[in-house]
N, CA, C, O and the ligand as a Tripos MOL2 file, in Angstrom:
@<TRIPOS>MOLECULE
protein
  277   275    70     0     0
PROTEIN
NO_CHARGES

@<TRIPOS>ATOM
      1 N        -112.2700  -69.7600  -96.5360 N.3       1 MET1
      2 CA       -111.7850  -68.4630  -96.1070 C.3       1 MET1
      3 C        -110.8180  -67.9120  -97.1320 C.2       1 MET1
      4 O        -110.1940  -68.6710  -97.8750 O.2       1 MET1
      5 N        -110.6920  -66.6140  -97.1770 N.am      2 THR2
      6 CA       -109.8200  -65.9780  -98.1680 C.3       2 THR2
      7 C        -108.5480  -65.4950  -97.4720 C.2       2 THR2
      8 O        -108.4400  -65.5670  -96.2480 O.2       2 THR2
      9 N        -107.6010  -65.0110  -98.2430 N.am      3 ASN3
     10 CA       -106.3590  -64.4560  -97.7130 C.3       3 ASN3
     11 C        -105.5760  -65.4460  -96.8620 C.2       3 ASN3
     12 O        -105.1170  -65.1040  -95.7720 O.2       3 ASN3
     13 N        -105.4250  -66.6470  -97.3460 N.am      4 VAL4
     14 CA       -104.5910  -67.6330  -96.6680 C.3       4 VAL4
     15 C        -103.1330  -67.3130  -96.9620 C.2       4 VAL4
     16 O        -102.7220  -67.2450  -98.1200 O.2       4 VAL4
     17 N        -102.3650  -67.1180  -95.9130 N.am      5 GLU5
     18 CA       -100.9520  -66.7580  -96.0960 C.3       5 GLU5
     19 C        -100.0730  -67.9890  -95.9320 C.2       5 GLU5
     20 O        -100.3170  -68.8070  -95.0440 O.2       5 GLU5
     21 N         -99.0360  -68.1370  -96.7870 N.am      6 PRO6
     22 CA        -98.2640  -69.3830  -96.8270 C.3       6 PRO6
     23 C         -97.4820  -69.6800  -95.5570 C.2       6 PRO6
     24 O         -97.1770  -70.8400  -95.2830 O.2       6 PRO6
     25 N         -97.1480  -68.6510  -94.7720 N.am      7 ASP7
     26 CA        -96.3130  -68.9100  -93.5910 C.3       7 ASP7
     27 C         -97.1300  -69.0120  -92.3080 C.2       7 ASP7
     28 O         -96.5620  -69.1370  -91.2240 O.2       7 ASP7
     29 N         -98.4470  -68.9620  -92.4170 N.am      8 LYS8
     30 CA        -99.2740  -69.0430  -91.2210 C.3       8 LYS8
     31 C         -99.9700  -70.3860  -91.1350 C.2       8 LYS8
     32 O        -100.0500  -71.1390  -92.1050 O.2       8 LYS8
     33 N        -100.4710  -70.6600  -89.9410 N.am      9 TRP9
     34 CA       -101.0890  -71.9560  -89.6790 C.3       9 TRP9
     35 C        -102.6030  -71.8320  -89.6370 C.2       9 TRP9
     36 O        -103.1560  -70.8340  -89.1750 O.2       9 TRP9
     37 N        -103.2520  -72.8730  -90.1310 N.am     10 TYR10
     38 CA       -104.7060  -72.8620  -90.2080 C.3      10 TYR10
     39 C        -105.2800  -74.2050  -89.7950 C.2      10 TYR10
     40 O        -104.6890  -75.2600  -90.0260 O.2      10 TYR10
     41 N        -106.4360  -74.1300  -89.1860 N.am     11 LEU11
     42 CA       -107.1950  -75.3550  -88.9700 C.3      11 LEU11
     43 C        -107.8840  -75.7040  -90.2770 C.2      11 LEU11
     44 O        -108.5150  -74.8570  -90.9100 O.2      11 LEU11
     45 N        -107.7540  -76.9630  -90.6700 N.am     12 CYS12
     46 CA       -108.2880  -77.4070  -91.9500 C.3      12 CYS12
     47 C        -108.9900  -78.7440  -91.7720 C.2      12 CYS12
     48 O        -108.6900  -79.5080  -90.8540 O.2      12 CYS12
     49 N        -109.9120  -79.0040  -92.6530 N.am     13 VAL13
     50 CA       -110.4610  -80.3510  -92.7750 C.3      13 VAL13
     51 C        -110.2800  -80.7780  -94.2230 C.2      13 VAL13
     52 O        -110.1640  -79.9410  -95.1180 O.2      13 VAL13
     53 N        -110.2560  -82.0800  -94.4430 N.am     14 ILE14
     54 CA       -110.1060  -82.6020  -95.8030 C.3      14 ILE14
     55 C        -111.4910  -82.9730  -96.3140 C.2      14 ILE14
     56 O        -112.1840  -83.7960  -95.7160 O.2      14 ILE14
     57 N        -111.8810  -82.3690  -97.4060 N.am     15 CYS15
     58 CA       -113.1810  -82.6860  -98.0000 C.3      15 CYS15
     59 C        -113.2090  -84.1640  -98.4080 C.2      15 CYS15
     60 O        -112.3080  -84.6250  -99.1070 O.2      15 CYS15
     61 N        -114.2350  -84.9120  -97.9780 N.am     16 PRO16
     62 CA       -114.2800  -86.3420  -98.3130 C.3      16 PRO16
     63 C        -114.4890  -86.5970  -99.8060 C.2      16 PRO16
     64 O        -114.1990  -87.6920 -100.2890 O.2      16 PRO16
     65 N        -114.9780  -85.6260 -100.5230 N.am     17 LYS17
     66 CA       -115.2480  -85.8220 -101.9450 C.3      17 LYS17
     67 C        -114.0650  -85.4250 -102.8270 C.2      17 LYS17
     68 O        -113.6060  -86.2200 -103.6470 O.2      17 LYS17
     69 N        -113.5740  -84.2020 -102.6590 N.am     18 CYS18
     70 CA       -112.4780  -83.7910 -103.5490 C.3      18 CYS18
     71 C        -111.1110  -83.8770 -102.8820 C.2      18 CYS18
     72 O        -110.1000  -83.5630 -103.5100 O.2      18 CYS18
     73 N        -111.0620  -84.3010 -101.6090 N.am     19 GLN19
     74 CA       -109.7910  -84.5450 -100.9260 C.3      19 GLN19
     75 C        -108.9030  -83.3070 -100.8500 C.2      19 GLN19
     76 O        -107.6790  -83.4080 -100.7790 O.2      19 GLN19
     77 N        -109.5240  -82.1640 -100.8650 N.am     20 GLU20
     78 CA       -108.7600  -80.9240 -100.7730 C.3      20 GLU20
     79 C        -108.8700  -80.3770  -99.3550 C.2      20 GLU20
     80 O        -109.9240  -80.4820  -98.7280 O.2      20 GLU20
     81 N        -107.7780  -79.7910  -98.8440 N.am     21 PRO21
     82 CA       -107.8710  -79.1560  -97.5330 C.3      21 PRO21
     83 C        -108.7310  -77.8960  -97.5870 C.2      21 PRO21
     84 O        -108.6180  -77.0870  -98.5080 O.2      21 PRO21
     85 N        -109.5810  -77.7490  -96.5960 N.am     22 ILE22
     86 CA       -110.4270  -76.5650  -96.4890 C.3      22 ILE22
     87 C        -109.9960  -75.8010  -95.2320 C.2      22 ILE22
     88 O        -110.3470  -76.1940  -94.1190 O.2      22 ILE22
     89 N        -109.2400  -74.7150  -95.4060 N.am     23 PRO23
     90 CA       -108.8750  -73.9210  -94.2290 C.3      23 PRO23
     91 C        -110.0920  -73.1350  -93.7440 C.2      23 PRO23
     92 O        -110.7660  -72.4830  -94.5420 O.2      23 PRO23
     93 N        -110.3750  -73.1910  -92.4420 N.am     24 PHE24
     94 CA       -111.5510  -72.4640  -91.9650 C.3      24 PHE24
     95 C        -111.2660  -71.5560  -90.7870 C.2      24 PHE24
     96 O        -112.1360  -70.7870  -90.3800 O.2      24 PHE24
     97 N        -110.0700  -71.6270  -90.2330 N.am     25 GLN25
     98 CA       -109.7900  -70.7680  -89.0820 C.3      25 GLN25
     99 C        -108.2890  -70.6760  -88.9150 C.2      25 GLN25
    100 O        -107.5880  -71.6740  -89.0850 O.2      25 GLN25
    101 N        -107.7830  -69.5020  -88.5870 N.am     26 SER26
    102 CA       -106.3500  -69.4120  -88.3320 C.3      26 SER26
    103 C        -106.0430  -70.0900  -87.0040 C.2      26 SER26
    104 O        -106.8900  -70.1530  -86.1130 O.2      26 SER26
    105 N        -104.8250  -70.5940  -86.8850 N.am     27 ALA27
    106 CA       -104.4450  -71.3800  -85.7180 C.3      27 ALA27
    107 C        -103.0540  -70.9760  -85.2650 C.2      27 ALA27
    108 O        -102.2580  -70.4940  -86.0710 O.2      27 ALA27
    109 N        -102.7470  -71.1660  -83.9810 N.am     28 PRO28
    110 CA       -101.3830  -70.8880  -83.5150 C.3      28 PRO28
    111 C        -100.4040  -71.9150  -84.0590 C.2      28 PRO28
    112 O        -100.7810  -73.0560  -84.3280 O.2      28 PRO28
    113 N         -99.1510  -71.5160  -84.2190 N.am     29 ALA29
    114 CA        -98.1170  -72.4490  -84.6850 C.3      29 ALA29
    115 C         -97.8900  -73.5350  -83.6430 C.2      29 ALA29
    116 O         -98.0870  -73.2990  -82.4510 O.2      29 ALA29
    117 N         -97.4750  -74.7280  -84.0810 N.am     30 PRO30
    118 CA        -97.2480  -75.8350  -83.1330 C.3      30 PRO30
    119 C         -96.2130  -75.5060  -82.0650 C.2      30 PRO30
    120 O         -96.3330  -75.9630  -80.9280 O.2      30 PRO30
    121 N         -95.2000  -74.7200  -82.4150 N.am     31 GLU31
    122 CA        -94.1940  -74.3770  -81.4000 C.3      31 GLU31
    123 C         -94.7590  -73.4160  -80.3530 C.2      31 GLU31
    124 O         -94.2720  -73.3560  -79.2240 O.2      31 GLU31
    125 N         -95.7840  -72.6710  -80.7400 N.am     32 GLU32
    126 CA        -96.4280  -71.7800  -79.7790 C.3      32 GLU32
    127 C         -97.3760  -72.5440  -78.8690 C.2      32 GLU32
    128 O         -97.4290  -72.3160  -77.6600 O.2      32 GLU32
    129 N         -98.1200  -73.4550  -79.4800 N.am     33 LYS33
    130 CA        -99.1610  -74.1450  -78.7410 C.3      33 LYS33
    131 C         -99.2430  -75.5900  -79.2340 C.2      33 LYS33
    132 O        -100.1120  -75.9280  -80.0380 O.2      33 LYS33
    133 N         -98.3320  -76.4430  -78.7470 N.am     34 PRO34
    134 CA        -98.2370  -77.8160  -79.2760 C.3      34 PRO34
    135 C         -99.4780  -78.6680  -79.0170 C.2      34 PRO34
    136 O         -99.7500  -79.6130  -79.7570 O.2      34 PRO34
    137 N        -100.2190  -78.3380  -77.9810 N.am     35 ASP35
    138 CA       -101.3410  -79.2000  -77.6070 C.3      35 ASP35
    139 C        -102.6840  -78.6570  -78.0790 C.2      35 ASP35
    140 O        -103.7290  -78.9910  -77.5200 O.2      35 ASP35
    141 N        -102.6480  -77.8220  -79.1090 N.am     36 HIS36
    142 CA       -103.9070  -77.2630  -79.5880 C.3      36 HIS36
    143 C        -104.8670  -78.3600  -80.0240 C.2      36 HIS36
    144 O        -104.5040  -79.2600  -80.7810 O.2      36 HIS36
    145 N        -106.0820  -78.2710  -79.5390 N.am     37 ARG37
    146 CA       -107.0970  -79.2560  -79.9160 C.3      37 ARG37
    147 C        -108.2950  -78.5470  -80.5200 C.2      37 ARG37
    148 O        -108.7990  -77.5650  -79.9740 O.2      37 ARG37
    149 N        -108.7330  -79.0500  -81.6320 N.am     38 ALA38
    150 CA       -109.8690  -78.4380  -82.3050 C.3      38 ALA38
    151 C        -111.1470  -79.1790  -81.9510 C.2      38 ALA38
    152 O        -111.1430  -80.3800  -81.6780 O.2      38 ALA38
    153 N        -112.2110  -78.4460  -81.9620 N.am     39 ARG39
    154 CA       -113.5170  -79.0690  -81.8040 C.3      39 ARG39
    155 C        -114.0540  -79.4670  -83.1680 C.2      39 ARG39
    156 O        -113.5350  -79.0450  -84.2010 O.2      39 ARG39
    157 N        -115.0780  -80.2670  -83.1590 N.am     40 GLY40
    158 CA       -115.7150  -80.6350  -84.4150 C.3      40 GLY40
    159 C        -116.3290  -79.4220  -85.0900 C.2      40 GLY40
    160 O        -116.6080  -78.4110  -84.4440 O.2      40 GLY40
    161 N        -116.5340  -79.5300  -86.3730 N.am     41 VAL41
    162 CA       -117.0530  -78.3940  -87.1220 C.3      41 VAL41
    163 C        -117.9010  -78.9160  -88.2810 C.2      41 VAL41
    164 O        -117.6280  -79.9730  -88.8500 O.2      41 VAL41
    165 N        -118.9230  -78.1550  -88.6070 N.am     42 GLN42
    166 CA       -119.7180  -78.4940  -89.7850 C.3      42 GLN42
    167 C        -119.4220  -77.4710  -90.8670 C.2      42 GLN42
    168 O        -119.5340  -76.2650  -90.6470 O.2      42 GLN42
    169 N        -119.0410  -77.9670  -92.0420 N.am     43 LEU43
    170 CA       -118.6170  -77.0740  -93.1150 C.3      43 LEU43
    171 C        -119.1260  -77.5740  -94.4510 C.2      43 LEU43
    172 O        -119.3140  -78.7720  -94.6630 O.2      43 LEU43
    173 N        -119.3440  -76.6170  -95.3500 N.am     44 ALA44
    174 CA       -119.6040  -76.9670  -96.7400 C.3      44 ALA44
    175 C        -118.3440  -76.6700  -97.5310 C.2      44 ALA44
    176 O        -117.7690  -75.5890  -97.4080 O.2      44 ALA44
    177 N        -117.9150  -77.6220  -98.3380 N.am     45 CYS45
    178 CA       -116.7290  -77.4220  -99.1590 C.3      45 CYS45
    179 C        -116.9910  -76.3110 -100.1730 C.2      45 CYS45
    180 O        -117.9890  -76.3550 -100.8930 O.2      45 CYS45
    181 N        -116.1060  -75.3150 -100.2370 N.am     46 PRO46
    182 CA       -116.3290  -74.2220 -101.1980 C.3      46 PRO46
    183 C        -116.1730  -74.6700 -102.6480 C.2      46 PRO46
    184 O        -116.6330  -73.9840 -103.5600 O.2      46 PRO46
    185 N        -115.5370  -75.7990 -102.8660 N.am     47 ARG47
    186 CA       -115.3360  -76.2540 -104.2420 C.3      47 ARG47
    187 C        -116.5070  -77.1120 -104.7240 C.2      47 ARG47
    188 O        -117.1020  -76.8320 -105.7650 O.2      47 ARG47
    189 N        -116.8340  -78.1680 -103.9540 N.am     48 CYS48
    190 CA       -117.8740  -79.0850 -104.4380 C.3      48 CYS48
    191 C        -119.1700  -78.9690 -103.6280 C.2      48 CYS48
    192 O        -120.1590  -79.6370 -103.9290 O.2      48 CYS48
    193 N        -119.1550  -78.1240 -102.6110 N.am     49 HIS49
    194 CA       -120.3440  -77.8330 -101.8090 C.3      49 HIS49
    195 C        -120.8450  -79.0250 -101.0020 C.2      49 HIS49
    196 O        -122.0030  -79.0410 -100.5840 O.2      49 HIS49
    197 N        -120.0090  -80.0040 -100.7830 N.am     50 THR50
    198 CA       -120.3800  -81.1200  -99.9240 C.3      50 THR50
    199 C        -120.4570  -80.6480  -98.4730 C.2      50 THR50
    200 O        -119.4940  -80.1150  -97.9200 O.2      50 THR50
    201 N        -121.6120  -80.8550  -97.8830 N.am     51 GLN51
    202 CA       -121.7950  -80.4980  -96.4780 C.3      51 GLN51
    203 C        -121.3810  -81.7010  -95.6340 C.2      51 GLN51
    204 O        -121.8360  -82.8200  -95.8710 O.2      51 GLN51
    205 N        -120.5270  -81.4670  -94.6620 N.am     52 HIS52
    206 CA       -120.0250  -82.5880  -93.8850 C.3      52 HIS52
    207 C        -119.7690  -82.1270  -92.4600 C.2      52 HIS52
    208 O        -119.3290  -81.0030  -92.2210 O.2      52 HIS52
    209 N        -120.0530  -83.0200  -91.5190 N.am     53 THR53
    210 CA       -119.7180  -82.7320  -90.1260 C.3      53 THR53
    211 C        -118.4270  -83.4520  -89.7790 C.2      53 THR53
    212 O        -118.3480  -84.6760  -89.8730 O.2      53 THR53
    213 N        -117.4210  -82.6980  -89.3800 N.am     54 TYR54
    214 CA       -116.1030  -83.2340  -89.0820 C.3      54 TYR54
    215 C        -115.9340  -83.3250  -87.5730 C.2      54 TYR54
    216 O        -116.3130  -82.4150  -86.8350 O.2      54 TYR54
    217 N        -115.3610  -84.4300  -87.1290 N.am     55 ARG55
    218 CA       -115.0360  -84.5550  -85.7180 C.3      55 ARG55
    219 C        -113.7540  -83.7900  -85.4180 C.2      55 ARG55
    220 O        -112.9690  -83.4810  -86.3150 O.2      55 ARG55
    221 N        -113.5620  -83.4940  -84.1450 N.am     56 GLY56
    222 CA       -112.3390  -82.7950  -83.7490 C.3      56 GLY56
    223 C        -111.0860  -83.5210  -84.1870 C.2      56 GLY56
    224 O        -110.0860  -82.8850  -84.5210 O.2      56 GLY56
    225 N        -111.1240  -84.8610  -84.1920 N.am     57 SER57
    226 CA       -109.9570  -85.6480  -84.5950 C.3      57 SER57
    227 C        -109.6870  -85.5570  -86.0930 C.2      57 SER57
    228 O        -108.6160  -85.9520  -86.5570 O.2      57 SER57
    229 N        -110.6460  -85.0420  -86.8480 N.am     58 GLU58
    230 CA       -110.4520  -84.9050  -88.2990 C.3      58 GLU58
    231 C        -109.9580  -83.5180  -88.6810 C.2      58 GLU58
    232 O        -109.6870  -83.2490  -89.8510 O.2      58 GLU58
    233 N        -109.8420  -82.6470  -87.7020 N.am     59 VAL59
    234 CA       -109.3660  -81.2930  -87.9700 C.3      59 VAL59
    235 C        -107.8420  -81.2970  -87.9010 C.2      59 VAL59
    236 O        -107.2560  -81.7300  -86.9090 O.2      59 VAL59
    237 N        -107.2160  -80.8140  -88.9560 N.am     60 LEU60
    238 CA       -105.7610  -80.7810  -89.0610 C.3      60 LEU60
    239 C        -105.2710  -79.3560  -88.9130 C.2      60 LEU60
    240 O        -105.9860  -78.3940  -89.1970 O.2      60 LEU60
    241 N        -104.0350  -79.2460  -88.4620 N.am     61 ARG61
    242 CA       -103.3970  -77.9340  -88.4580 C.3      61 ARG61
    243 C        -102.3500  -77.9380  -89.5540 C.2      61 ARG61
    244 O        -101.3690  -78.6780  -89.4800 O.2      61 ARG61
    245 N        -102.5520  -77.1240  -90.5580 N.am     62 LEU62
    246 CA       -101.6460  -77.0860  -91.7030 C.3      62 LEU62
    247 C        -101.0920  -75.6880  -91.8720 C.2      62 LEU62
    248 O        -101.7430  -74.6920  -91.5550 O.2      62 LEU62
    249 N         -99.8630  -75.6400  -92.3850 N.am     63 GLN63
    250 CA        -99.2450  -74.3480  -92.6460 C.3      63 GLN63
    251 C         -99.4900  -73.9500  -94.0890 C.2      63 GLN63
    252 O         -99.1520  -74.6760  -95.0230 O.2      63 GLN63
    253 N        -100.0920  -72.7670  -94.2460 N.am     64 GLY64
    254 CA       -100.2730  -72.1750  -95.5580 C.3      64 GLY64
    255 C        -100.9410  -73.0600  -96.5890 C.2      64 GLY64
    256 O        -100.4420  -73.1580  -97.7100 O.2      64 GLY64
    257 N        -102.0630  -73.7190  -96.2570 N.am     65 PRO65
    258 CA       -102.7550  -74.4850  -97.2880 C.3      65 PRO65
    259 C        -103.2610  -73.5300  -98.3490 C.2      65 PRO65
    260 O        -103.6910  -72.4190  -98.0400 O.2      65 PRO65
    261 N        -103.2120  -73.9530  -99.5730 N.am     66 LYS66
    262 CA       -103.6850  -73.0350 -100.6050 C.3      66 LYS66
    263 C        -105.1870  -72.8390 -100.4780 C.2      66 LYS66
    264 O        -105.9460  -73.7830 -100.2600 O.2      66 LYS66
    265 N        -105.5790  -71.6130 -100.6190 N.am     67 SER67
    266 CA       -106.9990  -71.3200 -100.5390 C.3      67 SER67
    267 C        -107.6830  -71.8620 -101.7820 C.2      67 SER67
    268 O        -107.1380  -71.7770 -102.8830 O.2      67 SER67
    269 N        -108.8630  -72.4130 -101.6110 N.am     68 ILE68
    270 CA       -109.5360  -72.9880 -102.7670 C.3      68 ILE68
    271 C        -110.7330  -72.1560 -103.1720 C.2      68 ILE68
    272 O        -111.5930  -72.6180 -103.9210 O.2      68 ILE68
    273 N        -110.7920  -70.9400 -102.6820 N.am     69 GLU69
    274 CA       -111.8890  -70.0680 -103.1010 C.3      69 GLU69
    275 C        -111.4050  -69.1220 -104.1810 C.2      69 GLU69
    276 O        -112.1770  -68.3000 -104.6730 O.2      69 GLU69
    277 ZN       -115.0530  -80.7920 -101.8380 Zn       70 ZN70
@<TRIPOS>BOND
     1     1     2 1
     2     2     3 1
     3     3     4 2
     4     3     5 am
     5     5     6 1
     6     6     7 1
     7     7     8 2
     8     7     9 am
     9     9    10 1
    10    10    11 1
    11    11    12 2
    12    11    13 am
    13    13    14 1
    14    14    15 1
    15    15    16 2
    16    15    17 am
    17    17    18 1
    18    18    19 1
    19    19    20 2
    20    19    21 am
    21    21    22 1
    22    22    23 1
    23    23    24 2
    24    23    25 am
    25    25    26 1
    26    26    27 1
    27    27    28 2
    28    27    29 am
    29    29    30 1
    30    30    31 1
    31    31    32 2
    32    31    33 am
    33    33    34 1
    34    34    35 1
    35    35    36 2
    36    35    37 am
    37    37    38 1
    38    38    39 1
    39    39    40 2
    40    39    41 am
    41    41    42 1
    42    42    43 1
    43    43    44 2
    44    43    45 am
    45    45    46 1
    46    46    47 1
    47    47    48 2
    48    47    49 am
    49    49    50 1
    50    50    51 1
    51    51    52 2
    52    51    53 am
    53    53    54 1
    54    54    55 1
    55    55    56 2
    56    55    57 am
    57    57    58 1
    58    58    59 1
    59    59    60 2
    60    59    61 am
    61    61    62 1
    62    62    63 1
    63    63    64 2
    64    63    65 am
    65    65    66 1
    66    66    67 1
    67    67    68 2
    68    67    69 am
    69    69    70 1
    70    70    71 1
    71    71    72 2
    72    71    73 am
    73    73    74 1
    74    74    75 1
    75    75    76 2
    76    75    77 am
    77    77    78 1
    78    78    79 1
    79    79    80 2
    80    79    81 am
    81    81    82 1
    82    82    83 1
    83    83    84 2
    84    83    85 am
    85    85    86 1
    86    86    87 1
    87    87    88 2
    88    87    89 am
    89    89    90 1
    90    90    91 1
    91    91    92 2
    92    91    93 am
    93    93    94 1
    94    94    95 1
    95    95    96 2
    96    95    97 am
    97    97    98 1
    98    98    99 1
    99    99   100 2
   100    99   101 am
   101   101   102 1
   102   102   103 1
   103   103   104 2
   104   103   105 am
   105   105   106 1
   106   106   107 1
   107   107   108 2
   108   107   109 am
   109   109   110 1
   110   110   111 1
   111   111   112 2
   112   111   113 am
   113   113   114 1
   114   114   115 1
   115   115   116 2
   116   115   117 am
   117   117   118 1
   118   118   119 1
   119   119   120 2
   120   119   121 am
   121   121   122 1
   122   122   123 1
   123   123   124 2
   124   123   125 am
   125   125   126 1
   126   126   127 1
   127   127   128 2
   128   127   129 am
   129   129   130 1
   130   130   131 1
   131   131   132 2
   132   131   133 am
   133   133   134 1
   134   134   135 1
   135   135   136 2
   136   135   137 am
   137   137   138 1
   138   138   139 1
   139   139   140 2
   140   139   141 am
   141   141   142 1
   142   142   143 1
   143   143   144 2
   144   143   145 am
   145   145   146 1
   146   146   147 1
   147   147   148 2
   148   147   149 am
   149   149   150 1
   150   150   151 1
   151   151   152 2
   152   151   153 am
   153   153   154 1
   154   154   155 1
   155   155   156 2
   156   155   157 am
   157   157   158 1
   158   158   159 1
   159   159   160 2
   160   159   161 am
   161   161   162 1
   162   162   163 1
   163   163   164 2
   164   163   165 am
   165   165   166 1
   166   166   167 1
   167   167   168 2
   168   167   169 am
   169   169   170 1
   170   170   171 1
   171   171   172 2
   172   171   173 am
   173   173   174 1
   174   174   175 1
   175   175   176 2
   176   175   177 am
   177   177   178 1
   178   178   179 1
   179   179   180 2
   180   179   181 am
   181   181   182 1
   182   182   183 1
   183   183   184 2
   184   183   185 am
   185   185   186 1
   186   186   187 1
   187   187   188 2
   188   187   189 am
   189   189   190 1
   190   190   191 1
   191   191   192 2
   192   191   193 am
   193   193   194 1
   194   194   195 1
   195   195   196 2
   196   195   197 am
   197   197   198 1
   198   198   199 1
   199   199   200 2
   200   199   201 am
   201   201   202 1
   202   202   203 1
   203   203   204 2
   204   203   205 am
   205   205   206 1
   206   206   207 1
   207   207   208 2
   208   207   209 am
   209   209   210 1
   210   210   211 1
   211   211   212 2
   212   211   213 am
   213   213   214 1
   214   214   215 1
   215   215   216 2
   216   215   217 am
   217   217   218 1
   218   218   219 1
   219   219   220 2
   220   219   221 am
   221   221   222 1
   222   222   223 1
   223   223   224 2
   224   223   225 am
   225   225   226 1
   226   226   227 1
   227   227   228 2
   228   227   229 am
   229   229   230 1
   230   230   231 1
   231   231   232 2
   232   231   233 am
   233   233   234 1
   234   234   235 1
   235   235   236 2
   236   235   237 am
   237   237   238 1
   238   238   239 1
   239   239   240 2
   240   239   241 am
   241   241   242 1
   242   242   243 1
   243   243   244 2
   244   243   245 am
   245   245   246 1
   246   246   247 1
   247   247   248 2
   248   247   249 am
   249   249   250 1
   250   250   251 1
   251   251   252 2
   252   251   253 am
   253   253   254 1
   254   254   255 1
   255   255   256 2
   256   255   257 am
   257   257   258 1
   258   258   259 1
   259   259   260 2
   260   259   261 am
   261   261   262 1
   262   262   263 1
   263   263   264 2
   264   263   265 am
   265   265   266 1
   266   266   267 1
   267   267   268 2
   268   267   269 am
   269   269   270 1
   270   270   271 1
   271   271   272 2
   272   271   273 am
   273   273   274 1
   274   274   275 1
   275   275   276 2
@<TRIPOS>SUBSTRUCTURE
     1 MET1         2 RESIDUE 1 A MET
     2 THR2         6 RESIDUE 1 A THR
     3 ASN3        10 RESIDUE 1 A ASN
     4 VAL4        14 RESIDUE 1 A VAL
     5 GLU5        18 RESIDUE 1 A GLU
     6 PRO6        22 RESIDUE 1 A PRO
     7 ASP7        26 RESIDUE 1 A ASP
     8 LYS8        30 RESIDUE 1 A LYS
     9 TRP9        34 RESIDUE 1 A TRP
    10 TYR10       38 RESIDUE 1 A TYR
    11 LEU11       42 RESIDUE 1 A LEU
    12 CYS12       46 RESIDUE 1 A CYS
    13 VAL13       50 RESIDUE 1 A VAL
    14 ILE14       54 RESIDUE 1 A ILE
    15 CYS15       58 RESIDUE 1 A CYS
    16 PRO16       62 RESIDUE 1 A PRO
    17 LYS17       66 RESIDUE 1 A LYS
    18 CYS18       70 RESIDUE 1 A CYS
    19 GLN19       74 RESIDUE 1 A GLN
    20 GLU20       78 RESIDUE 1 A GLU
    21 PRO21       82 RESIDUE 1 A PRO
    22 ILE22       86 RESIDUE 1 A ILE
    23 PRO23       90 RESIDUE 1 A PRO
    24 PHE24       94 RESIDUE 1 A PHE
    25 GLN25       98 RESIDUE 1 A GLN
    26 SER26      102 RESIDUE 1 A SER
    27 ALA27      106 RESIDUE 1 A ALA
    28 PRO28      110 RESIDUE 1 A PRO
    29 ALA29      114 RESIDUE 1 A ALA
    30 PRO30      118 RESIDUE 1 A PRO
    31 GLU31      122 RESIDUE 1 A GLU
    32 GLU32      126 RESIDUE 1 A GLU
    33 LYS33      130 RESIDUE 1 A LYS
    34 PRO34      134 RESIDUE 1 A PRO
    35 ASP35      138 RESIDUE 1 A ASP
    36 HIS36      142 RESIDUE 1 A HIS
    37 ARG37      146 RESIDUE 1 A ARG
    38 ALA38      150 RESIDUE 1 A ALA
    39 ARG39      154 RESIDUE 1 A ARG
    40 GLY40      158 RESIDUE 1 A GLY
    41 VAL41      162 RESIDUE 1 A VAL
    42 GLN42      166 RESIDUE 1 A GLN
    43 LEU43      170 RESIDUE 1 A LEU
    44 ALA44      174 RESIDUE 1 A ALA
    45 CYS45      178 RESIDUE 1 A CYS
    46 PRO46      182 RESIDUE 1 A PRO
    47 ARG47      186 RESIDUE 1 A ARG
    48 CYS48      190 RESIDUE 1 A CYS
    49 HIS49      194 RESIDUE 1 A HIS
    50 THR50      198 RESIDUE 1 A THR
    51 GLN51      202 RESIDUE 1 A GLN
    52 HIS52      206 RESIDUE 1 A HIS
    53 THR53      210 RESIDUE 1 A THR
    54 TYR54      214 RESIDUE 1 A TYR
    55 ARG55      218 RESIDUE 1 A ARG
    56 GLY56      222 RESIDUE 1 A GLY
    57 SER57      226 RESIDUE 1 A SER
    58 GLU58      230 RESIDUE 1 A GLU
    59 VAL59      234 RESIDUE 1 A VAL
    60 LEU60      238 RESIDUE 1 A LEU
    61 ARG61      242 RESIDUE 1 A ARG
    62 LEU62      246 RESIDUE 1 A LEU
    63 GLN63      250 RESIDUE 1 A GLN
    64 GLY64      254 RESIDUE 1 A GLY
    65 PRO65      258 RESIDUE 1 A PRO
    66 LYS66      262 RESIDUE 1 A LYS
    67 SER67      266 RESIDUE 1 A SER
    68 ILE68      270 RESIDUE 1 A ILE
    69 GLU69      274 RESIDUE 1 A GLU
    70 ZN70       277 GROUP 0 **** ****
């Protein structure tokens, strides 16, 4: 995704190949919604194009991850 802002929160997965966070959806801040749970997602890494299916437990909430696109 584009336009990742440093002070906002995003759901991210870590690419198993290049170990870079891939932000794919904006997310509420932890203080707003501490129990946010993500579902699994299938994504292709924009950097190395590795297609991977991530479980919900592999989805992280990160603040302002740098966009890799
Ligand atoms: Zn990758």
